[in-house]
N, C-alpha and C positions, 0 to 999 in steps of 0.2 A: 217950519213950513205950514201955511194956513190952507186948509182944504175948504173950498166954498160950498161944495155940494157933496152929498153922500156918494154919488157916482164917481166923482174925482177921488174921493177917499178910498173907494173900493179898488179903483185902478192903481192907486199908489201902493195899497197893501199887496195886490197881486204882483206888481213889479218888484217889490221888496222881497217877496218869497222866491221869485225866480232868480233874483240876484244871489240870494243866500244859497240856493240849491246849486247854482253854477260854481259857487266858490268852494264847494265841498270837494275833497280829493277823490280820485277814482278808486274803486275797490282794488285791493292788492292782487286778487286772482278771481277768475270766474267761478261762481258757486252755483249749486243747485239746491233743491229743497232738502236733500238728505245730508248736506254739509260739505260737498266738494268731491273731487275725483277719488274713485276707489280702484283698487287693483283689479277686481273682477270685471271692471268696465272695459278692460283691454282684451277680454276674451279668455276662454279656458286654456288656450295655448300661448299665453303671454310670455311664459318663460322661454319657449322655443322661438317665438317671433321677435322678442326684444331681449337678446342676450346681453348681459352686463348691467341690467337694471334690477333694482330691488323691488320685490313683491312680498308683502307681509303674510304671515300665517293666518290671521283672522279672515282675510279675504279668501285664502285657500280653503278654510273651513266653510265659508259661505258657499263655495262651489260644490262642496260635497253634501250639503244639506238638501234634503228633498222637500222639506216644509218651508213655509215663509219664515224669514228671519227679520228681526228688527235691526237695521243698520245703525240706529242710534244707540243701541245697547253697548255697554262697555265691553262685553265679550267679543262682539263682532266689529268693533271700531277699527277703521283702517289706520295703520301706523306708518305707512310708507311715505306719506307727505308729498304725493305727486301734485303738480300745479297745472296740469293740462288734462282735459278730458279726451284728447285725441292721441297724445303720445306721452309715454312715461318720461319723467324728468329726474327721478331720484336714482342715481347710479349705485351699484353695489360696491361697498367698501372692501378692499382687499385686506385680509387679516395680516397684521404685523407679526412676524415670527419673534419668539422670545430672544432676549439679548444673548443668552448663553448658546442658543442654537445658531445664531448668526456668527458668534465667535468660533464655534466648532466648524461651521461650514467654511469660514474664512481660512482657518488653519488647514482644513482638508484641501482646499483649493491651492493654498501655497505649497503644500507637500506634493500635490499632483503636478503643479507647474514645475517644481524643482525636479521631480522624477522624470518628467518629459524632457527637460533640458539635459539631464544626465544621460538618458537613453539616446537622445539625438547626438550628444557629444561622443558617446561610445560607438555609435554607428558610423560617425564621421571618421573616427580613429581607425575603426576596422576597415572601412573602405580605403583609407589612405594606405594602411599597411598592406592590404590585398593588392592595391594598385601598384605600390612600390615593388612588391615581390614579382608581380606580373611583368612590370617594366624591366626589372633586373634579369628575369628569365628570358624575356624577349631580346634584351640587349645582348645577353650571352649567346643565345641562339643565332642572332644576326651576326655577331662577331665570328662565331664558328663557321657559319655559312659563307660569310664574306671571305674569311681566310681560305676556306676550301676552294672557293671560286677563283680567288687571286692566284693560289698555287697552281690550279689547273690551267688557268689562262697563261701564266708565265711559262710553265713547262711547254705548253703547246706552241707558244710564240718562239721559244728558244729552238725547239726541234724543227719547226717549219723554216725558220731562218737558216738553220744549219743545213737542211736538205736542199733549200733553194740555192745556197751558195756553192756547196761542194758536190751534191748528188742530184743535180737538176735533171740529168738525162737518164737516171736509173728508173727501171720499171716499177709499177705500183706493187706487183706481187713480191718482187725481191725486197723492196723497201719494207713492206709489211713483215716479211720473214725476219729480216735483220732487226727491226725494231722490237718484235716479239721476243727474240732471243736476248736482245740487249736489256730490255726491261725485266725479263724473267730472272736474269742472273745479276741484275743491278744491285749494288750495295749488299752483297752476300745474300741475295735472294729476298730482299725486304718486301718486294711486291709479289712474290711467288704465290703465297696463299690467296691473296685477293684476286690475282689473275685466274687461278684455278676456280675460285668461287664464281667469278663472272662467266667462265667457260661452262661450268656445270649448269648455271641458270639458262644459258643460251641453248645448251643441249636438251634440257628438260622442256624448253619452250618449243623447240623445233624437231630435232631428230627423235627423241624419246618422249614425246608428248603422250599422255595416257590414251587419247583417242587413237593415235597411230598404233600403239601396242595392241589395243583391243581389236582394232580392225585386222591387224596381222594374225591375231589369234583366231578370229572368225574365218579368215580366208584359208588358214592352215589348221583345220580342226584336228585336235588330238595331239598335235606336236608341241604345244606350249599351253600352260595353264597358269592360274594365279600362284600356285605354289612354286612353279619354276621362276616366275618373275621375282618373288620374294627371296628365293635362293640367290639370284643374281644381285639383288640389293644388299644381301647380307655380306657379300664379298667386300662391299665398300663401307657399309655401316658397322661391320664386325659385330653383328647381333645386338647393337645398342638399341634400347627401346626409345621410341619416339625420335628417331634420327631424322634430321632435316638437312637438305642440301645435297642429296645424292643425285647422280645422273638419272637414275630411274625413279620416277614418282611412284609412290605406293598406290596400287590399284584398289586397296581397301578403303582409302580415304574418300 
């Protein structure tokens, strides 16, 4: 290229310099006069404000120094390598556990898992065994209750049919008297003891109720006392200790 005048030559030189300057790559990161971002630039509470990021010990020493320090010195040089002046970029690396420690932890986890499975299996077997026993007891109780109910219903049905067919016009009092005698001596007295037990319970509940005896003692003072009632009870209990089921209830209980 031929430049005719010095002015044209100067313009060409200026244009060439601008072109070369524009062709240069941009800087990798923003820098300042002291060499780039430092940890103490994020504030004295950077550890609490930015958890999980790495902050070097030289910058921590700068925070504790009361006199001016030279950031360019090797002693206080930042080693964190942050790339932004506004927000930290270097994250803290988690330490890797030793290989033997990982193996021990894995073995412990396997043993713990196996133990948990064994405990769960034993608990399941215990619940199944307990549930089976409860079901068997319930089934047995239901069978007994069902058999008792069937027996009572069948006896009642047979007696009612018999009375309706042959003794339809007989009075209630007479029927009750005959039935009592019949069941009392039925089968060589097989129901005798239970009939007496039922009669005693009914007498204790009605005629010889404790409150009725105490009221009679109050209304007839001096004619009957606790010792007299116990003497009457001894005729039936025959002085047996802790006797239950007598016609007269103990007034001491």
